[in-house]
N, C-alpha and C positions, 0 to 999 in steps of 0.2 A: 903833295899834300894840300899846298896853298890853293891849287886850282880845284880841289874837290869841295872847297867851301866857297867858291865863287858864287856870287848872287845869280840864283835861278839856274845854276849849273845842273844839267840833266845827267841822269845815270841810266845805264841799261837796266832792263826789266829783271834780270837775273840777280843783279847786285841789290836791287830794291827790295826783291822778295827775300833775299838772304839776310838783309839788315832787319826786315820786319820779323822773320822767323826767330833770329837771335834775340830781338827785343822781347818777344813773348816768352822765350825760354828763360831769359835773365829774370824776367818779372815772376814767373812760376817758381823758380829756384829760390828767389829771395823770400817769396811767400813761405815756401816750404821751410827754409832755414829758421826764419824768425819765429815760426809757430812751433816746429820741432825742437828748437832750442830753448823754448820756453821764454823768449824775449817779450812776448805779447801774449796776455791771458786769452783763453779760447772764447770768453765771453765778449771780447772785442774783435777779435779775428780768429775764426776757426781754422783748425789745420786744413791744409789742402786735401790730405787724405780723407778727412771726415766730409769734406764737401763733395768730393768725388763719390764717396760711399753713398751719400745721400742722393746724388744724381743717379747712381746705379739703382738704388732701391726704388726710386720714382719710376725709372724706366721699367723695372721688372714688374711692379704692381700696375702699370699702366696709368698712374695718376699723373706723371709728367707729361705723358703723350696727350692725354684728354684735356688737361688744363692749357697746354700750349697750342692745341688746336682751336679751343674756344677763344683764346686770346687772338690767335692769328684771324679768325673770323671777324671779330670785333673791330679790329684795327683795319681789316680790309674794307669792310662795309663803310665804316666812318670815314676813312680816308678817301675811299672811292666817291662817296657822295660830295665830300668837300671838293674834289677835283672837278666832279661833273658840273657843279654849280659855281666854284670859285674861279676857274680858269676862264670861262666865257665872260663872267662879270668883270674880272680883272682886265681882260682885253678890251672890253667896252669902255671901262674907266681909263685906260691908257690911250684910247682913240679919241674919245669925245669928252670934253671938259664939263659939258652939262651933266653927263652921267657921272662923272668924277665928283662934280659939286654935291650930288645927292648922296653917292655910296662912300666915298673915301672919308669924309669927316665922322660918319658913323662907325666905320670900321676902325678908324683911328682912336676913337672913343671906347669901343668895346674891346680891342685888342689888349688894352691896359688892365682890363678886370681879370682878376685871378679866376683861372677856370674852375679850382676846387669849390669857389664860392656858388657856382651855378649847379653843383651837384644836387643840393637839396631841392632846388627849383626843378631840375630835370626829373627828379624822383616824383614830385607833384604832377609834372606834365605827363610823364610816360611811365609812371611806375617804376618797379625795381627789377624789370626783366631785361632782355637783351637790348632792346631799343634804347634804353636809358644809358648803357655803357657806350652804344654808337653814337649817341647824340653828343655825349661829353667829347668824344674823339673829334667829332665834327666841329663842335664849337671851338675846340683848341687850335684847330688848323685852318678853318674856313675864312675868317676874317683877315688874318695875317696873310693867307694865300692871295686873297683879292689885291692887297696893297703891294705885295712882291711881283706878281704877274703884271699889275698895271706899270710898275717901274720897268719890267722887262719890255714891255710895248713901247714905252717912251724912249728905250735906248735903241730902238731901231733907227738907222740914220734917216734923216729927213730927205737927203739927196735920193736915197733908194725909192722912197715914195713918190718924189717929184718925177723921178725917171720913169716909173710906171705910169703916172698920169700923162706924161709925154707920149707914151707909147698907146695910150688910149684906154686905159682901163678906168673903171668907175669905182665909186666908194667902196661898195661890198666886195667886188672882186679883188680890189687892192688889199683889202683886209685879209681875205681868204687865200689869195694867190701869191702875195707878195710879204705882206707883214707877218702873219703867222708862221709861214715857212722860215722867214729871216729870224724870228725869235724863238724858234724851236728849240735850239741848244739851251737857251737861257731858261725856257719853261721846264725842261727836264731837270736842269741843275736846281731850279727852285723847288721842284717836287722832291728831289733827292734830299734837300735840306728839310723840307716839311715833313718827310716820313720819320725822321728822327724825332722831331717834336711830338708826332703822333704816338710813337711808342711811350713817351713820358706821360702823355694824357691818358693813354690806356691804363697805366698803372694807377692813376688818380681815380679813374672810373671804377676800377676793379677793387680799390680799397674800400669802397662804401657799398653796402647792400649788395654783396655778391657772395656766392658760394662755389664759385669756380674761377679758373683763370690763374695766371702766374701772380698777378697783383694780390689776389685773395690768398694765395699759398704764403706769400711774404707777410702778409697781415696775420694769418693764422700762426705762422711760426714766430712772429714777434710776441704774441700772447703768451707763448711758452718759453721764450728766451732761447729758441733753437736757432742760433746764429748761422750754424751750418746749413740750415734749410733757407735761411733768408739770403745767404750768399749764393746758393744754388739757383734761386729764383732770379737773383740779379744777373748771374752769369748767363743763364739761358737767355733773359731779355737782351743783355749785351750781344750775345752771339746771334740772335735773330735780327736784331738791328744792324749788326755787320753784314748778315746775308743780304737783307734788304738794300743796304747802301751799296754793296758789291753789285747787286742785280741792277740798280739804277745806273751805276757807273758803266756796266757792260752794255746796257740798252742805249746809253747815250753814245758810247763808242761805236756800236753797230748803226744806230740811225744816223749819226752825223760823224763819219770818219774824217771829213774835211775840217772839221772845226778843232782848234788847238786844245780846247778844253775837254775834248772827249777822250782824252788819254789820261785819266787820272791814275 
């Protein structure tokens, strides 16, 4: 027993999955007991059966599928745009201090601004259509992504770059053939973290001036005090977030099997 709690003691995959499954089962059983037993009012915590019934109804009438699809579209477009611009800019910041001096202070300044405060401005800039929601997700992830990718670039050992220069590589070939491959696992781990933030900002985007999406269904349910519908939306978002997280974990494992962090 003592060895089981040794620092960083690894366990086999079967044991890990069993512990995870038992944890979720205990959580659901606890939820069912406290609501069915009347320990918590339905206004604060709806019954598990009520939430499942709401999910089943949304699935049957197609509203859950359509709202989920539009939310996935918005987060995919916003996050993809942030990655397409944020990753190369972050790499440049991590490689060249002159670029860092221009970009990093601005990103440090903007990243502390609350994203919800940008929503009214985004509505002025892009209207209330799909582009507005995509821009909110983009703003929420882009500036922080630049800073994190820049840090990933700086963590590449200097000795590795020096060795490449010794072998005759030039500046840009060193970046593309040595630095970027070396920081590949770190880039993917950063994107894995950022996709979680993107889901949060998606809900922010859909809470304002929207008539579709999972965030909109939560806001609509709030107006009628339908806590079962609110919890349904929250659970779906959490489930989708878990799927995207495991997707990135699997992608990292497939792309970088030699890296010790690629086996989460």
